PDB file as gemmi writes it, atoms N, CA and C in Angstrom:
CRYST1    1.000    1.000    1.000  90.00  90.00  90.00 P 1                      
ATOM      1  N   MET A   1      10.101  18.469  -4.223  1.00  0.00           N  
ATOM      2  CA  MET A   1       9.822  18.067  -5.645  1.00  0.00           C  
ATOM      3  C   MET A   1       8.369  17.218  -5.623  1.00  0.00           C  
ATOM      4  N   VAL A   2       7.672  17.204  -6.203  1.00  0.00           N  
ATOM      5  CA  VAL A   2       6.454  16.116  -6.307  1.00  0.00           C  
ATOM      6  C   VAL A   2       6.483  15.234  -7.679  1.00  0.00           C  
ATOM      7  N   LYS A   3       6.480  13.996  -7.461  1.00  0.00           N  
ATOM      8  CA  LYS A   3       6.683  12.725  -8.190  1.00  0.00           C  
ATOM      9  C   LYS A   3       5.710  11.952  -8.312  1.00  0.00           C  
ATOM     10  N   ILE A   4       5.446  11.704  -9.641  1.00  0.00           N  
ATOM     11  CA  ILE A   4       4.243  10.564 -10.038  1.00  0.00           C  
ATOM     12  C   ILE A   4       5.087   9.480 -10.216  1.00  0.00           C  
ATOM     13  N   ARG A   5       4.618   8.250  -9.405  1.00  0.00           N  
ATOM     14  CA  ARG A   5       5.631   7.094  -9.237  1.00  0.00           C  
ATOM     15  C   ARG A   5       4.765   6.075  -9.110  1.00  0.00           C  
ATOM     16  N   LEU A   6       5.445   5.074  -9.064  1.00  0.00           N  
ATOM     17  CA  LEU A   6       4.609   3.644  -8.584  1.00  0.00           C  
ATOM     18  C   LEU A   6       4.809   3.357  -6.991  1.00  0.00           C  
ATOM     19  N   GLN A   7       3.619   3.136  -6.281  1.00  0.00           N  
ATOM     20  CA  GLN A   7       3.944   2.165  -5.052  1.00  0.00           C  
ATOM     21  C   GLN A   7       3.483   0.892  -4.789  1.00  0.00           C  
ATOM     22  N   ARG A   8       4.508  -0.001  -4.172  1.00  0.00           N  
ATOM     23  CA  ARG A   8       3.906  -1.399  -4.498  1.00  0.00           C  
ATOM     24  C   ARG A   8       3.028  -1.710  -3.425  1.00  0.00           C  
ATOM     25  N   PHE A   9       2.163  -3.081  -3.616  1.00  0.00           N  
ATOM     26  CA  PHE A   9       1.382  -3.535  -2.954  1.00  0.00           C  
ATOM     27  C   PHE A   9       1.572  -4.922  -3.324  1.00  0.00           C  
ATOM     28  N   GLY A  10       0.675  -5.787  -2.724  1.00  0.00           N  
ATOM     29  CA  GLY A  10       0.511  -7.087  -3.144  1.00  0.00           C  
ATOM     30  C   GLY A  10       1.443  -8.203  -2.353  1.00  0.00           C  
ATOM     31  N   ARG A  11       1.441  -9.171  -2.611  1.00  0.00           N  
ATOM     32  CA  ARG A  11       2.381 -10.483  -1.891  1.00  0.00           C  
ATOM     33  C   ARG A  11       3.709 -10.091  -2.309  1.00  0.00           C  
ATOM     34  N   LYS A  12       4.358 -11.218  -1.544  1.00  0.00           N  
ATOM     35  CA  LYS A  12       5.711 -11.420  -2.037  1.00  0.00           C  
ATOM     36  C   LYS A  12       5.845 -12.070  -3.317  1.00  0.00           C  
ATOM     37  N   LYS A  13       6.511 -11.707  -4.103  1.00  0.00           N  
ATOM     38  CA  LYS A  13       6.874 -12.140  -5.642  1.00  0.00           C  
ATOM     39  C   LYS A  13       5.500 -12.238  -6.597  1.00  0.00           C  
ATOM     40  N   ASP A  14       4.340 -11.458  -6.159  1.00  0.00           N  
ATOM     41  CA  ASP A  14       3.119 -11.041  -6.602  1.00  0.00           C  
ATOM     42  C   ASP A  14       2.814  -9.535  -6.604  1.00  0.00           C  
ATOM     43  N   PRO A  15       3.999  -8.789  -7.327  1.00  0.00           N  
ATOM     44  CA  PRO A  15       3.572  -7.381  -7.334  1.00  0.00           C  
ATOM     45  C   PRO A  15       2.079  -6.370  -7.715  1.00  0.00           C  
ATOM     46  N   ILE A  16       1.721  -5.765  -7.094  1.00  0.00           N  
ATOM     47  CA  ILE A  16       0.581  -4.820  -7.679  1.00  0.00           C  
ATOM     48  C   ILE A  16       0.983  -3.523  -7.399  1.00  0.00           C  
ATOM     49  N   TYR A  17       1.030  -2.483  -8.443  1.00  0.00           N  
ATOM     50  CA  TYR A  17       1.363  -1.247  -7.993  1.00  0.00           C  
ATOM     51  C   TYR A  17       0.042  -0.241  -8.356  1.00  0.00           C  
ATOM     52  N   ARG A  18       0.124   0.900  -7.672  1.00  0.00           N  
ATOM     53  CA  ARG A  18      -0.455   1.902  -7.788  1.00  0.00           C  
ATOM     54  C   ARG A  18       0.440   3.272  -8.107  1.00  0.00           C  
ATOM     55  N   ILE A  19      -0.554   3.847  -9.059  1.00  0.00           N  
ATOM     56  CA  ILE A  19       0.124   5.130  -9.623  1.00  0.00           C  
ATOM     57  C   ILE A  19      -0.212   6.011  -8.523  1.00  0.00           C  
ATOM     58  N   VAL A  20       0.735   6.769  -7.975  1.00  0.00           N  
ATOM     59  CA  VAL A  20       0.420   7.779  -7.192  1.00  0.00           C  
ATOM     60  C   VAL A  20       1.373   9.076  -7.295  1.00  0.00           C  
ATOM     61  N   VAL A  21       0.651  10.183  -6.854  1.00  0.00           N  
ATOM     62  CA  VAL A  21       1.252  11.127  -6.508  1.00  0.00           C  
ATOM     63  C   VAL A  21       1.961  11.622  -5.322  1.00  0.00           C  
ATOM     64  N   ALA A  22       3.244  11.925  -5.184  1.00  0.00           N  
ATOM     65  CA  ALA A  22       3.894  11.918  -3.820  1.00  0.00           C  
ATOM     66  C   ALA A  22       4.979  12.875  -3.751  1.00  0.00           C  
ATOM     67  N   ASP A  23       5.438  13.507  -2.542  1.00  0.00           N  
ATOM     68  CA  ASP A  23       6.606  14.128  -2.345  1.00  0.00           C  
ATOM     69  C   ASP A  23       7.703  13.144  -2.611  1.00  0.00           C  
ATOM     70  N   ALA A  24       8.745  13.525  -3.237  1.00  0.00           N  
ATOM     71  CA  ALA A  24      10.084  12.975  -3.625  1.00  0.00           C  
ATOM     72  C   ALA A  24      10.640  12.402  -2.427  1.00  0.00           C  
ATOM     73  N   ARG A  25      10.730  13.143  -1.217  1.00  0.00           N  
ATOM     74  CA  ARG A  25      11.224  12.858  -0.104  1.00  0.00           C  
ATOM     75  C   ARG A  25      10.588  11.826   0.522  1.00  0.00           C  
ATOM     76  N   TRP A  26       9.224  11.484   0.643  1.00  0.00           N  
ATOM     77  CA  TRP A  26       8.350  10.382   1.216  1.00  0.00           C  
ATOM     78  C   TRP A  26       9.162   9.097   0.772  1.00  0.00           C  
ATOM     79  N   LYS A  27       8.709   8.083   1.451  1.00  0.00           N  
ATOM     80  CA  LYS A  27       8.968   6.726   1.318  1.00  0.00           C  
ATOM     81  C   LYS A  27       8.191   6.199   0.292  1.00  0.00           C  
ATOM     82  N   ARG A  28       8.730   5.133  -0.514  1.00  0.00           N  
ATOM     83  CA  ARG A  28       7.808   4.631  -1.807  1.00  0.00           C  
ATOM     84  C   ARG A  28       6.866   3.916  -1.307  1.00  0.00           C  
ATOM     85  N   ASP A  29       6.474   3.585  -0.253  1.00  0.00           N  
ATOM     86  CA  ASP A  29       5.066   3.022   0.025  1.00  0.00           C  
ATOM     87  C   ASP A  29       4.701   3.945   1.294  1.00  0.00           C  
ATOM     88  N   GLY A  30       4.848   5.247   1.549  1.00  0.00           N  
ATOM     89  CA  GLY A  30       4.584   5.747   2.809  1.00  0.00           C  
ATOM     90  C   GLY A  30       3.154   6.605   2.085  1.00  0.00           C  
ATOM     91  N   LYS A  31       3.075   7.801   3.061  1.00  0.00           N  
ATOM     92  CA  LYS A  31       1.799   8.530   2.536  1.00  0.00           C  
ATOM     93  C   LYS A  31       1.642   9.161   0.878  1.00  0.00           C  
ATOM     94  N   VAL A  32       0.482   9.353   0.656  1.00  0.00           N  
ATOM     95  CA  VAL A  32       0.808   9.841  -0.902  1.00  0.00           C  
ATOM     96  C   VAL A  32      -0.373  10.930  -1.272  1.00  0.00           C  
ATOM     97  N   ILE A  33      -0.032  11.955  -1.985  1.00  0.00           N  
ATOM     98  CA  ILE A  33      -1.202  12.779  -2.023  1.00  0.00           C  
ATOM     99  C   ILE A  33      -2.216  12.303  -2.861  1.00  0.00           C  
ATOM    100  N   GLU A  34      -2.141  11.711  -3.957  1.00  0.00           N  
ATOM    101  CA  GLU A  34      -3.358  11.238  -4.718  1.00  0.00           C  
ATOM    102  C   GLU A  34      -2.890   9.933  -5.326  1.00  0.00           C  
ATOM    103  N   VAL A  35      -3.994   8.980  -5.435  1.00  0.00           N  
ATOM    104  CA  VAL A  35      -4.120   7.744  -6.399  1.00  0.00           C  
ATOM    105  C   VAL A  35      -4.491   8.176  -7.761  1.00  0.00           C  
ATOM    106  N   LEU A  36      -3.735   8.200  -8.847  1.00  0.00           N  
ATOM    107  CA  LEU A  36      -4.188   7.930 -10.038  1.00  0.00           C  
ATOM    108  C   LEU A  36      -4.576   7.075 -10.937  1.00  0.00           C  
ATOM    109  N   GLY A  37      -3.905   5.759 -10.507  1.00  0.00           N  
ATOM    110  CA  GLY A  37      -4.633   4.463 -11.206  1.00  0.00           C  
ATOM    111  C   GLY A  37      -3.628   3.530 -10.481  1.00  0.00           C  
ATOM    112  N   TYR A  38      -3.691   2.304 -11.404  1.00  0.00           N  
ATOM    113  CA  TYR A  38      -2.902   1.090 -10.907  1.00  0.00           C  
ATOM    114  C   TYR A  38      -2.218   0.382 -12.177  1.00  0.00           C  
ATOM    115  N   TYR A  39      -1.269  -0.353 -12.002  1.00  0.00           N  
ATOM    116  CA  TYR A  39      -0.548  -1.518 -12.778  1.00  0.00           C  
ATOM    117  C   TYR A  39      -0.323  -2.783 -12.101  1.00  0.00           C  
ATOM    118  N   ASN A  40      -0.740  -3.721 -12.972  1.00  0.00           N  
ATOM    119  CA  ASN A  40      -0.532  -5.125 -12.409  1.00  0.00           C  
ATOM    120  C   ASN A  40       0.322  -5.916 -13.305  1.00  0.00           C  
ATOM    121  N   PRO A  41       1.631  -5.954 -13.316  1.00  0.00           N  
ATOM    122  CA  PRO A  41       2.828  -6.470 -14.319  1.00  0.00           C  
ATOM    123  C   PRO A  41       2.400  -7.921 -14.429  1.00  0.00           C  
ATOM    124  N   LYS A  42       1.824  -8.600 -13.763  1.00  0.00           N  
ATOM    125  CA  LYS A  42       1.688 -10.313 -13.863  1.00  0.00           C  
ATOM    126  C   LYS A  42       0.482 -10.526 -14.563  1.00  0.00           C  
ATOM    127  N   ARG A  43      -0.361  -9.670 -14.842  1.00  0.00           N  
ATOM    128  CA  ARG A  43      -1.599  -9.824 -16.022  1.00  0.00           C  
ATOM    129  C   ARG A  43      -1.605  -9.231 -17.174  1.00  0.00           C  
ATOM    130  N   ASP A  44      -0.667  -9.653 -17.967  1.00  0.00           N  
ATOM    131  CA  ASP A  44      -0.118  -9.134 -19.322  1.00  0.00           C  
ATOM    132  C   ASP A  44      -0.277  -7.442 -19.301  1.00  0.00           C  
ATOM    133  N   GLY A  45       0.523  -6.902 -18.216  1.00  0.00           N  
ATOM    134  CA  GLY A  45       0.597  -5.358 -18.127  1.00  0.00           C  
ATOM    135  C   GLY A  45      -0.900  -4.888 -17.764  1.00  0.00           C  
ATOM    136  N   ASP A  46      -1.687  -5.540 -17.144  1.00  0.00           N  
ATOM    137  CA  ASP A  46      -3.001  -4.907 -16.609  1.00  0.00           C  
ATOM    138  C   ASP A  46      -2.800  -3.565 -16.093  1.00  0.00           C  
ATOM    139  N   PHE A  47      -3.418  -2.302 -16.813  1.00  0.00           N  
ATOM    140  CA  PHE A  47      -3.176  -0.608 -15.969  1.00  0.00           C  
ATOM    141  C   PHE A  47      -4.431   0.010 -16.462  1.00  0.00           C  
ATOM    142  N   LYS A  48      -4.462   0.922 -15.474  1.00  0.00           N  
ATOM    143  CA  LYS A  48      -5.486   2.069 -15.835  1.00  0.00           C  
ATOM    144  C   LYS A  48      -5.236   3.370 -14.997  1.00  0.00           C  
ATOM    145  N   VAL A  49      -4.909   4.435 -16.135  1.00  0.00           N  
ATOM    146  CA  VAL A  49      -4.787   5.731 -15.276  1.00  0.00           C  
ATOM    147  C   VAL A  49      -5.557   6.940 -15.470  1.00  0.00           C  
ATOM    148  N   ASP A  50      -5.917   7.809 -14.610  1.00  0.00           N  
ATOM    149  CA  ASP A  50      -6.714   8.784 -14.871  1.00  0.00           C  
ATOM    150  C   ASP A  50      -5.971   9.851 -15.646  1.00  0.00           C  
ATOM    151  N   LEU A  51      -6.200  10.140 -16.668  1.00  0.00           N  
ATOM    152  CA  LEU A  51      -5.359  10.501 -17.739  1.00  0.00           C  
ATOM    153  C   LEU A  51      -5.679  12.288 -17.347  1.00  0.00           C  
ATOM    154  N   ASN A  52      -7.081  12.643 -17.143  1.00  0.00           N  
ATOM    155  CA  ASN A  52      -7.229  13.930 -16.931  1.00  0.00           C  
ATOM    156  C   ASN A  52      -6.583  14.244 -15.471  1.00  0.00           C  
ATOM    157  N   ALA A  53      -6.603  13.566 -14.466  1.00  0.00           N  
ATOM    158  CA  ALA A  53      -5.797  13.836 -13.207  1.00  0.00           C  
ATOM    159  C   ALA A  53      -4.242  14.073 -13.535  1.00  0.00           C  
ATOM    160  N   TYR A  54      -3.646  13.117 -14.106  1.00  0.00           N  
ATOM    161  CA  TYR A  54      -2.053  12.857 -14.445  1.00  0.00           C  
ATOM    162  C   TYR A  54      -2.003  14.215 -15.170  1.00  0.00           C  
ATOM    163  N   ASN A  55      -3.088  14.801 -16.085  1.00  0.00           N  
ATOM    164  CA  ASN A  55      -2.457  16.172 -16.797  1.00  0.00           C  
ATOM    165  C   ASN A  55      -2.392  17.136 -15.808  1.00  0.00           C  
ATOM    166  N   GLU A  56      -3.182  16.965 -15.192  1.00  0.00           N  
ATOM    167  CA  GLU A  56      -3.289  18.303 -13.904  1.00  0.00           C  
ATOM    168  C   GLU A  56      -2.039  18.453 -13.230  1.00  0.00           C  
ATOM    169  N   TRP A  57      -1.672  17.179 -12.866  1.00  0.00           N  
ATOM    170  CA  TRP A  57      -0.392  17.186 -11.851  1.00  0.00           C  
ATOM    171  C   TRP A  57       0.512  17.597 -12.907  1.00  0.00           C  
ATOM    172  N   ILE A  58       0.751  17.070 -13.986  1.00  0.00           N  
ATOM    173  CA  ILE A  58       2.133  17.627 -15.149  1.00  0.00           C  
ATOM    174  C   ILE A  58       1.710  19.125 -15.310  1.00  0.00           C  
ATOM    175  N   LYS A  59       1.026  19.668 -15.078  1.00  0.00           N  
ATOM    176  CA  LYS A  59       0.890  21.077 -15.585  1.00  0.00           C  
ATOM    177  C   LYS A  59       1.222  21.938 -14.042  1.00  0.00           C  
ATOM    178  N   LYS A  60       0.773  21.132 -13.083  1.00  0.00           N  
ATOM    179  CA  LYS A  60       1.197  21.976 -11.614  1.00  0.00           C  
ATOM    180  C   LYS A  60       2.689  21.628 -11.271  1.00  0.00           C  
ATOM    181  N   GLY A  61       3.391  20.594 -12.085  1.00  0.00           N  
ATOM    182  CA  GLY A  61       4.958  20.492 -12.241  1.00  0.00           C  
ATOM    183  C   GLY A  61       5.363  19.272 -11.476  1.00  0.00           C  
ATOM    184  N   ALA A  62       4.817  18.268 -11.409  1.00  0.00           N  
ATOM    185  CA  ALA A  62       5.083  16.903 -10.937  1.00  0.00           C  
ATOM    186  C   ALA A  62       5.757  16.481 -11.953  1.00  0.00           C  
ATOM    187  N   GLN A  63       6.869  15.710 -11.661  1.00  0.00           N  
ATOM    188  CA  GLN A  63       7.740  14.886 -12.611  1.00  0.00           C  
ATOM    189  C   GLN A  63       7.605  13.506 -12.461  1.00  0.00           C  
ATOM    190  N   PRO A  64       6.862  12.626 -13.527  1.00  0.00           N  
ATOM    191  CA  PRO A  64       6.672  11.233 -13.695  1.00  0.00           C  
ATOM    192  C   PRO A  64       8.103  10.517 -13.439  1.00  0.00           C  
ATOM    193  N   THR A  65       8.091   9.324 -13.092  1.00  0.00           N  
ATOM    194  CA  THR A  65       9.158   8.325 -13.463  1.00  0.00           C  
ATOM    195  C   THR A  65       9.090   7.820 -14.580  1.00  0.00           C  
ATOM    196  N   GLN A  66      10.460   7.093 -15.183  1.00  0.00           N  
ATOM    197  CA  GLN A  66      10.239   6.637 -16.618  1.00  0.00           C  
ATOM    198  C   GLN A  66       9.599   5.469 -17.024  1.00  0.00           C  
ATOM    199  N   ARG A  67       9.045   4.828 -15.744  1.00  0.00           N  
ATOM    200  CA  ARG A  67       8.095   3.484 -15.887  1.00  0.00           C  
ATOM    201  C   ARG A  67       6.617   4.215 -15.999  1.00  0.00           C  
ATOM    202  N   VAL A  68       6.241   5.025 -15.255  1.00  0.00           N  
ATOM    203  CA  VAL A  68       4.864   5.785 -15.288  1.00  0.00           C  
ATOM    204  C   VAL A  68       4.652   6.421 -16.592  1.00  0.00           C  
ATOM    205  N   ARG A  69       5.820   7.081 -17.257  1.00  0.00           N  
ATOM    206  CA  ARG A  69       5.689   7.599 -18.598  1.00  0.00           C  
ATOM    207  C   ARG A  69       5.071   6.732 -19.521  1.00  0.00           C  
ATOM    208  N   SER A  70       5.792   5.515 -19.358  1.00  0.00           N  
ATOM    209  CA  SER A  70       5.677   4.729 -20.202  1.00  0.00           C  
ATOM    210  C   SER A  70       3.995   3.745 -20.337  1.00  0.00           C  
ATOM    211  N   ILE A  71       3.914   3.652 -19.069  1.00  0.00           N  
ATOM    212  CA  ILE A  71       2.557   3.081 -18.807  1.00  0.00           C  
ATOM    213  C   ILE A  71       1.326   4.135 -19.155  1.00  0.00           C  
ATOM    214  N   VAL A  72       1.572   5.571 -19.237  1.00  0.00           N  
ATOM    215  CA  VAL A  72       0.702   6.511 -19.914  1.00  0.00           C  
ATOM    216  C   VAL A  72       0.609   6.483 -21.268  1.00  0.00           C  
ATOM    217  N   LYS A  73       1.964   6.735 -21.633  1.00  0.00           N  
ATOM    218  CA  LYS A  73       1.617   6.464 -23.394  1.00  0.00           C  
ATOM    219  C   LYS A  73       0.798   5.182 -23.701  1.00  0.00           C  
ATOM    220  N   LEU A  74       1.236   3.891 -22.964  1.00  0.00           N  
ATOM    221  CA  LEU A  74       0.478   2.709 -23.633  1.00  0.00           C  
ATOM    222  C   LEU A  74      -1.246   3.065 -23.199  1.00  0.00           C  
ATOM    223  N   GLN A  75      -1.668   3.907 -22.405  1.00  0.00           N  
ATOM    224  CA  GLN A  75      -2.820   3.935 -21.860  1.00  0.00           C  
ATOM    225  C   GLN A  75      -3.470   4.895 -22.917  1.00  0.00           C  
ATOM    226  N   MET A  76      -2.776   6.110 -23.574  1.00  0.00           N  
ATOM    227  CA  MET A  76      -2.944   6.757 -24.469  1.00  0.00           C  
ATOM    228  C   MET A  76      -3.331   5.961 -25.791  1.00  0.00           C  
ATOM    229  N   LYS A  77      -2.483   5.280 -26.426  1.00  0.00           N  
ATOM    230  CA  LYS A  77      -2.404   4.708 -27.247  1.00  0.00           C  
ATOM    231  C   LYS A  77      -3.745   3.478 -26.891  1.00  0.00           C  
ATOM    232  N   LYS A  78      -4.306   3.045 -25.847  1.00  0.00           N  
ATOM    233  CA  LYS A  78      -5.283   1.895 -25.752  1.00  0.00           C  
ATOM    234  C   LYS A  78      -6.226   2.745 -25.983  1.00  0.00           C  
ATOM    235  N   GLU A  79      -6.353   4.128 -25.375  1.00  0.00           N  
ATOM    236  CA  GLU A  79      -7.557   4.955 -25.816  1.00  0.00           C  
ATOM    237  C   GLU A  79      -7.852   5.426 -27.037  1.00  0.00           C  
ATOM    238  N   VAL A  80      -6.771   5.395 -27.860  1.00  0.00           N  
ATOM    239  CA  VAL A  80      -7.057   5.988 -29.189  1.00  0.00           C  
ATOM    240  C   VAL A  80      -7.699   4.803 -29.939  1.00  0.00           C  
ATOM    241  N   GLN A  81      -7.236   3.776 -29.852  1.00  0.00           N  
ATOM    242  CA  GLN A  81      -7.574   2.283 -30.862  1.00  0.00           C  
ATOM    243  C   GLN A  81      -9.161   2.103 -30.187  1.00  0.00           C  
ATOM    244  N   GLN A  82      -9.630   2.490 -29.237  1.00  0.00           N  
ATOM    245  CA  GLN A  82     -10.873   2.258 -28.999  1.00  0.00           C  
ATOM    246  C   GLN A  82     -11.900   3.137 -29.489  1.00  0.00           C  
TER     247      GLN A  82                                                      
END                                                                             
C-alpha cells in the first residue's frame, strides 16, 4: 500500500517534515517515491503542498495519514482566501 506521510528532517528538538509518497512497508525516513511538500511546525505551522500532485496520488489509491490530511485541508483553505 502506498501512503502519503511525513518524513522527519532537522535537528534534535527542531523538526522539519517533508510530505512524501512512500510504500507503507518502508522506513519513515527511508526512500520515497515523490516529495509533495514540507511542513515546519516550529514556524507557526509553515507548510506548502503541491495539491495537483497530491490529488493525482489520491486518484491512484494512495492513503494519506491523518496529519497530512489536516495539512492539506489548511492548504486548500489558505488558497481559497487568497
